Structures are given as C-alpha cells and as structure tokens.
N, C-alpha and C positions, 0 to 999 in steps of 0.2 A: 537171622544172619544181621551182625551189622558190616553194614558194606562200608564205610567208610574206615575202620581200622583195619578190613582185609587189605583197602589200597594203601592202605599206608606203611603194612607191613610189606607190600611189594617194592614200593619206591625205597623202603629202607633195608632191603637188599644187597647186603655187599658186591652182588655181581654186575648192579647197575652205576655204584662208584666208578667214576674215571682219576686216573692220579693226573697232575698238571702235565704231564710226558704227553698223557693221553689225548687230553685238551687241546693241546698245540697242532694234533693231527688235523682239527676243526678249524683252527684259525688261519686267515687270509694276511698273505704277504703284504707289507705295507705297499711296496712298486703295485700290487695287484690293485689294491683299494684306492690309489688314485686313479688307476685307468676304468673302474668302475665308477668311480665319483665322477671323471671327466664325461663317462657316456651318460650317465644320470643328467647331468647340468646342460648335454647338448639337447637343444631344441628340436622336435618334431612334430612336422604337420599334421595336423590334427582337422576332421572335417567338422564343422561346423552348421547352424542354421542360417543358410542366406535372410538377412531380416528383409530384402529390396527384391525378392524372388517376383512377385508379381510383374516388374519389370520385364523380367528375361523369359518368365514362360508362356509369351506366344510365341519368343523368336526360337524355343526349341519346338514349339510345335510347327512351326512354320519352315524349319530344316528338315523335318522330318517327314511333311508334306512333299518338300520341293527334292526328296530323296527318292519318294515313292514315284514322283513324277518325271522323273529322269534328269531335271535340271539340276541335280549335283549327284555325285557318286562318291563310293568310297576309294581311297588310296592307303596302299599298303606302301609306309616309306621305308627305306633304308635308314644305314647306321649313322649316313653322315647327313641326316635331314634336318633343318632347321626349324623350330615350331615358331610361329606369329602370333600376336597379340590380334583380338579380334577373330581369328579361327576357330571352328568347330572340331571335336575329337572326339574319338568313342574308345573309350580303356575299360574291358570286362564286361562289352557290352552296354556301357552307360555312356550317354554324350553328357559333352561336357563345354563349356566356353572359356578358351582360354580369354579372359577380359581384359589382363593386364600383365604386365614384364616389367619387375623393378630395377634396378639400378645392378647393371652387369658386372660381375666381378669374376676374377681367375679362380675355377676349382682346383683341389689336387690334383686331378688330371690336365689341368690347364686349358678345359673348355669353358665359355664364358657361362656363368652361371648366377641365379638369382632368386628370389621369391618373386612368387606371382600370385595372381588373384582368379581362383579358377571356379566358377559355376556351374553344378552338376543339376542334372534334368532333374533331380528328386529332392531339389528346393535346399540342397546344401552345400558350405563351399571349402575352399581351402586356400594355405598358401603354400602349396607343396614347390620343392625347388623345380627348378626347369629343366635340369639334366635328370632330375628321377622322371620328372611327367614325360621328358624324350624318350628314356628307355622304357616306360610303361607303354607309350603309343607304340614303339616298335614291337616292343614283345609282345603284346596281346591287344593289339588295338588297329585304329583306322586316322587317318586324317581324312576330312570331309574337304572335298574341291568346293572353290568359289561356286557363285550361283552361275551358270550358263544361261545361254539365250533359249527361251522357249520354243522348243522343236515345234515348227509350225505343223499343222494338220493334214496338209498335202503336198506331197513333195517336187513333183511333175507337173506344170500346169502345162497345154498346147503350146503357151509363149515360151515355155523351155525347148522344145523338141526343136531341134533345127535337121534340116534336110539328109543331114549324114547321120542322124542318129536312129535306132531303129526299134520301136517299142515292141518289147515281146513278152508284153502279157499285162499281170495284175497280182498286186498281193492282196491277200483280204484276210481278214480278222470276222471271224465267227462268234458267236455265242450261242449256246444250246439250250433248246426251248423243251428237252425232253421231263417227262414227268416221273423219272426214275429218281427217287431220293437221293442216291448215292451223287449222281449228274445234277440232280437241281439246286443241293443246297450247297453243291462246291463252289465256293467265292472264287471271283477272277479265273475262272476258267475260260478260255478261249482258244479255238483252231486257229492258228496259220498257216496259209499255204497259199499255195502260186497257180496261177491259171493264166492259159494263152487265150481262153473263149471270155465272154464277161461273166460276171461273180454270179449272177441270176441265173445264167443259164447253167451254170456247174452246177447249184445247188436245189437245182431240179430234182423232184423227187428223195428228197434229202431222208425223209422217214423211212425211206426203205435202203439205204447205203448205211453199211457197219462204218463207213469211213465219217459220215456226221453221227453216229449214235443209236443209230435208227431211230432218228427223230428230226421234226422240222428244226433250221436255225435261223438267225435273223444276223443279217450284216450289220459290223459295227463300224467297220472301216474298210477304203480302198486304196490303192495304189497304183498308179500309173507305173510301168519299168521300161525304162528303157538300158538298150544294152547290158542286160542281166542273164545270166545262163539261170534256169530253175532250179538245177541239179544243185548248181553252186549256192543256190539261196538257200534250198532246204538242207543241205548242211551245216550251212552256216548256225540256222534257226536251231536245228538239232543238238549241235555241237554246243552252244550257246545255254538253251533251256533245257537239256536233257536230265538236269537235277529235279525241276520241276515238271515231269512229264506226265501226263495221268495216265496211272496205270488200271484201267479196266478192261475186262472182257465183255466184248457184245455179241452176241449170237443173233445171226441172218435169219430171213422167213424158214431158211431150209435148213434150222437148226446148227448152221455150220460156226464154230466160235471165229472171233477176230479178236485183235491187239490194236485198236487205232494209237495212232503214232506222232500225228499232229495236233493233238491237244496237250495245252499248257496250264500250270496255275502259276499266273502271273500278273500284276495289276496292268491296267489299259496303258495308263501314260506311259510305263516302261516300255511296254509294247511297241508304242508309236514309236521313242526313241531307240529301240534298239531295231525297227525297219530303217528310221533314219540313218542309224551307222552304217548298217549294211549295206544303204544304197552309197552312203559318200567313203565307204573303204576301211572306216575309223574303229570297227567293233572289232576287229583284230587285239586289239589294243585293252577289251574287256573280258570280265565276265560277269555273269550272273548269281550273287549273294542271296540265296532262299532266305537265309535267318531275318536279315534285313531286309530283303524285297527291293531292292534296288542294286544299280551297276556297280561294279567294282573294278578299278582301274589297276590294270595290272603294270608291275614294273619290267619294262619293256628293255633290255639291253640296246644301245646304242650302239651302232656298227660303225668303223670309219669308212668315209669314201672320199679320203684325200687320198690322192696320187704320190706314193712318197719312191713308185722308182728311182733308180740312180741316187737316190738322197740317203746319207748316213745318219741314223737316227739312233741315239742315245735314250733309253728308257729309266727313267727313275722316278720314285715312290716320292712322294711330299704329303706335307701335312695340310689339311682343309684351311687354315690360317692361309699360308703362305701359298697355296694353292690360287685361294680367292686374290688375293693381294696380285698375285701377277694377272688375274684374268682383268684385273681393273686398271692397270697398267702403273700400278703403285712398286710393284719389284722388279727391277730390271736385272737384276743379278743373281743365279742361283749357286751356291755355293756346295762344294761340295769337299770333303777332309781327304787328302793322299794318304794314303794307307798299306798296309803291306798288302792285306785282302784286297784293296781295289786299283794296286799299281797298274796291273795290267789291263784294266777296262779303260784308266783316263790317260793310260802314257803308252809308249810302246818305244823300242828300240831299234835307232837307224843300223839295219847291218853295213853299210855304206860308211859309216864313220862310228859306231856301236856308243852311239849317243841316246841318251831318252829322250824322248817328246812327246808334247799334248796330242792326244788324239784328237782327229778335226770331226767334227759334228756338224751337220745341217741346220738339226733340229732335235728337240729335246721331247721327247714322249711324255707328258708328267701324269703318273695315274695318283690320285687321292687314296691314301690307304692301302689295304689288304684285299678288302672285301670283292665279291665276285661282281658286283653291281656299281662297284666305283665309277665316281667322274673321273674326264681325263682329257687332255688337251696335247693338239701338239703343237709347238712354240717355235718358230725361227730364231734360231741361234747366228748371232752378226758378228762375234769374238771368242775368244777363249785363250785366257791369262793365266799366269801361275804367281800367287802371291805367297809366300812362305808358308806352305804344307797346303794350301787351300786352292784347286781350282776354280776358277771362275767363268761362267758360263755366262754372257752378256747376250741378252734376248730381245726380240727384233718381234716380229708381229706374232699375233696368235692364228695360226693357219688354220686350227680345227678345234671345235668346244665337242665333248658330247656328254652330254647330263643327261641320266636317264630319268624318265618321267616318273613323278613323284605325286 
C-alpha cells in the first residue's frame, strides 16, 4: 500500500476544496485585526527569577515566624484599601513583599496605578500593576499586619492588682504526657482551661481523669486572672479555637466513653497572644486561621457614637479621592448638581410664598462608595450656597470619622 499516494488522493478530493467566498468566512475583519494586534502589543507582567532573593529569604522566614508567634496577624482588606510599599501580603496562599511602587498615574478607572516590584517567597519577582495586585489581595488573599510588640509571658503581676480588683482564678496551659500515639504524635496540642484553685491542685490524679486524656500532664504556662468570669473565658476560647479542637474519644477506668473539649491544636506562642487578647478585651476582633496557624483580624464595621439628635444631616456618597481631601482639610466645599431627580432633596418650596429655597443641613454624613464596609465621616456644614445649578456645602469641622479596621 502506497500511503503517500492515498493521502494525496484525499487532499485532492473536490469536497475539500473551498471557493474564495468560502475562504472569506474564515477571514478576520480589519477592525478586529487592529484590536488583536493592540492586545498582543500590550505588556503583561510575568514572574521571573529574583537574582538577589538571598537578601529577602530571611525576611520571609522571619515574618512567618512572627505570624506563628502572634506578633503579626492576617488582615482581610476591603475594596477601598490602599497597598503600601514595604508591606507583606498573601495571594493564593503565597507570601509576597511589595518592595517598591513606581510612578503613580491614573488608570482607566481613575484610580492611581503603577508598576510595582513584588518579591515572592518562592524566589521569583514581578512588576505587576498596583491595582491588579490590590484586586488579587482583596479577592484571594490577606494583608499582613505590621509588627506588634512582643506579648509578655505574664500579664498580671501582684503589683498590678489593686484592692478593688478581685482575683478570680488562673488560666492554665497544659501539654499531655500520654503514651497514646494518636495524642503523643500530635504537634502543638494543648489544654487551655480555667481554675479557681491552684493549677497543681487541679491536675492531681490527671491520669485517672478523662478531662486530661487519662494521662499525666505538664504545666506549660499559668496566668493570674482578675475580674474574669470563668464561663466567659471558656466560651471565648471554645468559640475562637473550635476549628482546631481535638476530636478524640477517651475511656475512663469504668469503660465509659468521654469527649474532652478543652484540648486544641495551636502553636504555643499564639495561645499566649490569644489569652492576652482575651484579658484586654480585644479578642473579639480576631479569628484563628488554622491553615496559616495564626490570628486573623476581622473587619469590624465601625458604629457611630456621635449624638445627632436635633441635627439635620444629609447623607451623601463620595469618591475616596475627595473623601481623603476633606479628611486632610484640603477640600472645603462639597458640590452637588441640582437635577430634577434631586430637586426635593436639596431644595423645598415654602408654602408662605411658593418660592423654592435651599434645604438647610447642619452636617453631611459622607460615605465612601456603596459597599457595606465603607469608610464614613460626619462633617459640619457652615453654609450652603447656590451657583449656576450647583449646590455648595461649605464644610467645617470633622465631627466623626469611622474607618473599619483593615
């Protein structure tokens, strides 16, 4: 069989021949060709090997360690957040350092944008656009907080306790000395509890108590507690560390099955920071991230505490750029165009003379954008004027500024 001859006969088949009209069906119009050519010409940031990565590797290792020691925490940022050079971020589970931001220019959506230099912990770097990086961090990542002061090992000394304080007990952290491989091989396994007695007294005969996994235990840390309700403490710990609660069944000497609830798989330095934050009341703003083994700071919506009783307040949405200018005192007037749809909001008709007048407001409540975690401020209005279809709100003091934690 002559393979070449058979293939040639197939290609010469009239059914495979196309007319010029049929060929034109596969042709690309000129306008589409220009768009494709433009897209091909556009620069796309690519990862490349970071030649001086040895300078950055110890920094990444240090930040990872500080996360596990509770000196730093993860931050979920919102859509209005601004990224800063020198800060660390996580995107898709990988840490990066925003080492440098180039010259800022307005992008197509009027936001400041620039090429960056980002160093990744896998030894690569890129010059990804700032706004693209921001979207990636918001959508699938975290910011990493600045370095916090190292938590002290003992939060309350006798000198800290006044006569009005009531010593209510001790918080203790224990490790298990069990020979059971399922428990012995579990890294970072600790029992966190509360007692009104001495810890040494509490753990007497631990090897006979299913609460202590029917095994001796070792005291890792204790903390003197003042003015703390034991039930409140236990509820906070269990709520925070429930995702890493040890799931195990233990049988007592009578063969009865128990499920201990106070054992958690969490690094000891993080336990130390958690207890500190419980004591000072700031733990409500955090969750524990089991994958990263560190604390994650939640975005807590700020609530207004300013009493606006008796005040007339106009609520307006505003762009971040203009909001920041007002906060810095650079923008003294907020302008609003008088349209048919806003006529009744900014003006009114006086029944006494049937004339239209500007509505008087004592303050503006300004919101950045429309998302639920938006930043806001209450700003005093000193005067309201009208100029060729534009209502002008003259601004005075910043009465209140609400910024959600990021």
